[in-house]
N, C-alpha and C positions, 0 to 999 in steps of 0.2 A: 392689645393696641403698639406692646412692641414689638410683634413680629411686624406687625404692618408697616412699621413705622422703621423698621429694617426691610422689608423688599422696597420700601418707597428711599430708600438711599442709596440699595444697589441702583435701581432702574432711573436715580437723577447721575449716577456717575455714567451710567452707560451713556448720557445726555455732555455732561464735560468730554468724554473721554472720545468722542466722536465714533460710538459704534451705533449699528444699524437697530431701530427699532421694530419691530411688530404692530399692525393695529392692537393686538388684544394687548398690550406690554404697555400702550400707553394711553387705549384706557384705562386698563388696569391703573397706571398711576393720577392719571385725572381723577380719577374717583377715591382714592386712599388718600391724594390732596383735598379734595374738596369733602369728603364727610368734615371731615375735626374740621377745619376751617367753615361747612354750613351752620355746625353743633354750635361754634363757634359767635354764628353772626344771630343765630337764632336765639340765642342764649345774651347775646347782649340787648335786641330787641326790648327783651324779656324784661331785664332792670326795668327798662320805660313801661311796659306792660304791666309790671308789676306797681309800680310808681300810679298809674293812672289809674290802676284797681283800688289799691289803698284809697287814694286820694277823692277816685268818685263815689267810697264812703264816707268819704268826709263831709261831702255836700256838692254844690253843681256849680258855686263862686267859687270852691279851692279845688274843682276840677279848671275852671274858667282859668282861672288865676294860670294854673299849668301850664296848658295849653295854650295861653298869650303870649308865654316866654320862648316856649317848645321850637321854636324854628330859629330864635336866635342863641338857644344852645345850639344847636347844631349846626349853623355858624361856624360857630368858633370852636366844636369838636370839629367841623370838616376840613378847618384852617389846621390842625396841629397833626391833620392826615395827611392832608396834602405836604406839610413841612416834614414828615418822618416818611412817604413817598420819595421827594425828592432824593435822599440817601440810600436807601432799600434799595431802589430799583439800580442803583448804581453798583451794590454789596451784590446783588441777585447775576450783574453782568460780569463782576472779578469773579465770581465764584463759580460761573458760567466757562471762565477760562482758567479755571486751575486757581486763582491767584489768591491766595485768601489771605496772606500777609496784607494786600493792598484792600482787601473786603473790610479785614480788622480799622486800617488807617482812615476809612468811610463812617465807618461804625462809630469812631471814636472823633471825627470831626460833629458829627450829625449827632452825636449826646450833646455838647457842647451848644452848637446852633440853636437844635432845637426845643431845649429847652430855656434858651432866655427869649427865643421868641417865646414859647409860652406865656413866660413871667410880663413879659409887654400885654401880651393880650386877654391876658388876667385881669392886670391893672388897668386896663384901659376899660376891660367888663365891670369891675366895680365900680367903676367910677362914674359909669351909666348908669347903674342896675335902679338907681329909684326915678329918675325919671323915663326908662324902657316902655314899663306899660302904658303912658299916657301916648307914647309916640306911636306903638300902635293902633292907639281905639280900644284902649281897656276902660273902665268907669274908675272911678275912686273904689268902689266897692270890692274891688280884687286888684287893685294894685298892691295894695302891704305884701299882701304874699306873693304876688308875680316877682316883686323888685326881693325879697328874703329867698325865692326858688334858682333866679336867679344869679344874686350874686353870692351865696354858697357854691351854686356850680363854677364861677367865674375862680374863688379860692384854690377850687381845686385846681386850676389847671395846667398847671405843671405835673400833678400827675396825671391826668387824660394823656397828656404827651407825652409823659415816659411809656404809661403802659400803652401807647399807637405804634412809636418808635419801637420798643423791646420789642412788641409782636409782629409788626410787619417786617423788624429785620431777622428773624425766625423762621418768618415763616419763608419769607424771599431765599434762605437758608435751605428749604426744604422741609422745616421742621414745624406743623402745624398742627404735634398732638399737645403741647405746652402749653401754647395760645389760648386749644381750644379748651381743656382741664381747665385754665384760669377762668375764664369764661364761664363755665358752668358753676365755679365757686363763688363767682363774684355775682353770680344771681341769685346761691342761694346765702348770700353774704347779705346782699339788695332784700330780702324778705325778711330775714333775722332783722336785721337790724330798723326797719321800716318797719318791723312789726314794735318795735321795744320801743321806738321813738315816737311811734303815732299812738300807740292802744295802750303801751306803759307807764310813759312819761307826757303824753296828749300833749305833742307840741304841732300839731297839725302840719304845716305844709313846711313846716322848717323842719319837723322829723323826717318827711320824705327824703327833704335836699341833706339834710345829716345822713340818713340812713343810705343813700347813694352814693354821697361823699367818699367815706367811709370805705364801703367795697373797693371804689376806684382806687383807693389810695392804696389799701393792701395788693389790690391787682396788681398795679402796678409797683410794685415794691417786689414779688414774687419772678415774674414776669424779667426785669432786668437784673435779679438774680443769676437767671438761666441765662440769657443773653450776655451780659458780660463778665461771668467767674466757669459758667458748666459746656459752654454750646461748642463743639468738635472745630466748628468754622470763625466762629465771632468773639470768643471768649477774650477776653483785653489782657487779665489776670493771672494767667494757669501757666506749665507747665511747657505745653506746646503751643502757647502765643510768644512766650520769650523763646523759643526754640525756632521757628516761622522767622521771627521778628529780628534777629542774631543772624539766621541766613538770607533774609533779605539788607540785610549791611553788607554782607561779605558780597553780593549783586551787587551794592553799587546804588540798591533801592530808598524808598524812603524811609528815615525811622521814625519810632515814637518821641513822638512831644513836638514837631519840628510840621509848623502850618502847611499848609499845600491848599492853596485857592483855589488852584483846579476846583476840585469835588466839592468847593462852597458855590461856582459859577455852573458847576454841572448839577448840581442840586437845586440852583436856582432858573435856569433852565427846563426842569423837567417838575419842578415846584411853581413856578409862578403861574404858570396857565392854568394848573389844576387849581393856586390860591383863588386867581382872581375869580376864574369861573365858581368854586365854593364859595364866594364871596355875591356876586352877581344872581348864580341859582338859587342862594338863600334869601338873597335879597328881595327874590321873588317870591319864593315862600314869603318871606313877611309880607310881603303887598298882597299875597294869596289871602294872606289871615289877615288883613285891614279892610279885603275884599270881604269875608267874611262877618268880621265885627261888628258890622251895621245887622245883622240879621237875628242879634241876640244872644244870650250867653248860651240858649240850649241848642243853636247851628255851633258858635266855636268849643262846646264840647262835645257837641256830636262829629265835629271834624277834628277835631284833638285824636281822639278815642276811635274812629276811624283809618288814621294815619296809622295809628300806632297796632291795629289791628292787620293792615296791611302790611306794616311791615313783617309782620311776621312768614306773609306769601311772598314776599321777596327777595328777605335775606337769602335764601336759599343760590337766588342767580348771583348778591354779593358776593357766598363763599365760592362758588364754581369762579367765578370772577379772580379771588386771590389766587385761586390755582391756577388761573388763567398767567395771570400774572407772575408767578415763580416760572411757569415753564418754558413761559413767551422769554422771557428775560436772562433764563441760563442756558436756552437755546440763541437769543441773539449772542452771548457772552462767546459760544462756543463756535457762532458763527455758519448754524447749522439752516440756513434758511428751508428749505424744503421740509424739514420736524416743528421750525418754527410757523407755517403755512396749516401742517396738519393738526398741530396743539390747536390754533387758533378758533380752526373749522366745527376741531371735536368737541373744544370748552361750548362754543357760540351753541352748537344743537342741544346738547346737553343741556344747558342752562336754559333755553327755549322748551325743551320738553318739561323739564322738572317747576318749572314756574307755569306752565301750562293745567298742570294737576293739583298745581296748588292752587291756581285760578278758579278751578271748576271747586272745591271745596270749598276754597270763600263764599263761592256763590251759594253753597248751598247751606254753613254754616254760619254767617254774618251775622243772624239774631242772635245765636249762642254766642258767638267772639262779642259781641257786646255787650250781654248781658254779663260776658265776665269782669266787667267794669264799671259800669254801674247799676243800679238798680232805677233809675228816671226811666219810663217805658216811653217818654220821646223823643228821648237820644237815643234807647235802645232802638226806635224805628225807622228814624231818620238817619242813624249810624249804618244801619244795615241794608238803605235803602241805595245809598250813592256805594257800600262795598262790593254792592250788586253790578252795577253803573263799569267800576273796577277793574271786577272779575273778565271780562272781555279783554282787557287792553297788556295780560299779562306778559305773555309771549311775546308780543313785540319791546315791553318793558324789559325784558331778559335778555332779548339783543341787543340793547343799547348798554346795558350793565356792563356783560361781557365781552362784547367789542370794544367799548370805554378800558375794560381793565388788560385787553389783550394789547390796544398802542399804549397804553400805561408801559406794560413790561418791554416795552421797544423802544421805549422813551422820547413817543410820540407823545406831545399833549398838547400842544394848542390848535390846530389843526380840530380836533374832538371835542377844545372847550368852546369855541366860537360854534361851530354845531348845537352843542347843546343849553348853548345861549339862546341862538335866535329861536332855536323851539321852542325852550323857556318862554322868553317874552314874547316873540309875534305873535306866538300859536295857542300856548295854554293861556295868559294873564289877559289877552285880550279877548279872546273866549268867553275868561271866566268873568271877564268884565258884563260884556252882554249878556251873558246867559243867566247870570247871579241875579238879575233885578227882574227875570219874567217865574223866573224858574228858581230860586235859592241857592242855598247847600247841591239840590240836586243839579243844578244849572254848573255849578263850580265843577263836580266832579266829572261831570258829562267832559268839559272843554278839558281838562286831566287825562281821562281815556283816551280820545283826538290825538290829543299832544303828545304822549308816550308810543302810541302806535305810527306816528308822524316820523318821531324819531328813533323807533326803533328799525324803521326803511333807511333811513339817511346815513344810518352803521352798519347795517347788512350792504349796502351800497360801496359804502368804503371796505369794510374788510374782504369786500367780494375783488376791486382793485388791488389791490395790493402796496398801497402808493404808504404804507404804516413802514414799511420794511426799506426802504429807503435809508434807513441810517448804518444796514447790516454795511459788513465789510468783503 
């Protein structure tokens, strides 16, 4: 692992130093950055997978309770991710330009702003947790457990934000190894803590929430330690950081402790479209949940478990997307247009190939994936059938995921956000509402597959046009 990390550092140095790269070197760098990121994404989803599997053993009502508020927890998580990206993309650009002092300044600003933001989100979440299950169409039989699960998640929201920010900063610096290792360790801790709190202390859904929360807290603290104290490019408190800050002062640049509003303004330009998109996209997921809710607890549970199982299929796309954001961000910072274009096309192609293979696996193994989370045959059969519908859309889903990550790395987030929202609200939800009447949950997932294919084609069209590189000098 250490050798590969050193190799990737050397190859990333070629980007920053303006040196030519062969196709094999570019592919090698993409793979080296993608593999740990894919592992990190998969293990992050495994935390939810484990939660659902353990909850599934408690009963249908418990599974439905967690499933009811899952889209709402994803909404809050996506907001913290948007806040992180607003600062980490700037860091990638400064690192690409070999300006590590400015990168540290942005990191310092990001820690302050993102953590304040997450505290506000957490407080709002806790305040509405008791009413949320009823707003989503849940019944009184599952509202109590749903409130507990969502409320605990909101309490640990600042740590969720810290974990997201520290991980994003490390990845944009080219260090995919530490976030990957911590994601795996968080998954292991999640299993251990959930087992203890569910089956030893018999806390049920509360045990699931506490176990996951503890794993997030520990993971956030460790990643923050590496980013703040150990990273060669980002560390705020070590000898190298002090030396580079002194050099910055000598050159008349910004000094430590001085607030620079331009970092926040630039972060808002990147983050606001992403945050608005997250709100409206997650809002669409919530509306989708409301469409599914009247179909009954079996459909709610099957929908939740199928979403979790499908996540294992598309997380490799997000892993490759994270590598794309790093590569595009540093290439943009180094003002290397052709290299930027090459990395974009190679990462998107790789993502589509990987997720096409994952789609085949998901189609074949759908019943087994569902059986891992619940013993209820009705849920297994319904969940497997909708997963097989979705499998056909995975390559185009990959195109939309990786293309969007490319655009984020370039700091281009407004138009891609509009594209995502139009596709989700005008195509998916409209079709889902129509098809659910006659075909139930299968109709909802058919609408999803059609929409993802449409979205992928839109994003590929924009990638090939090249307008996303217009901010490059």
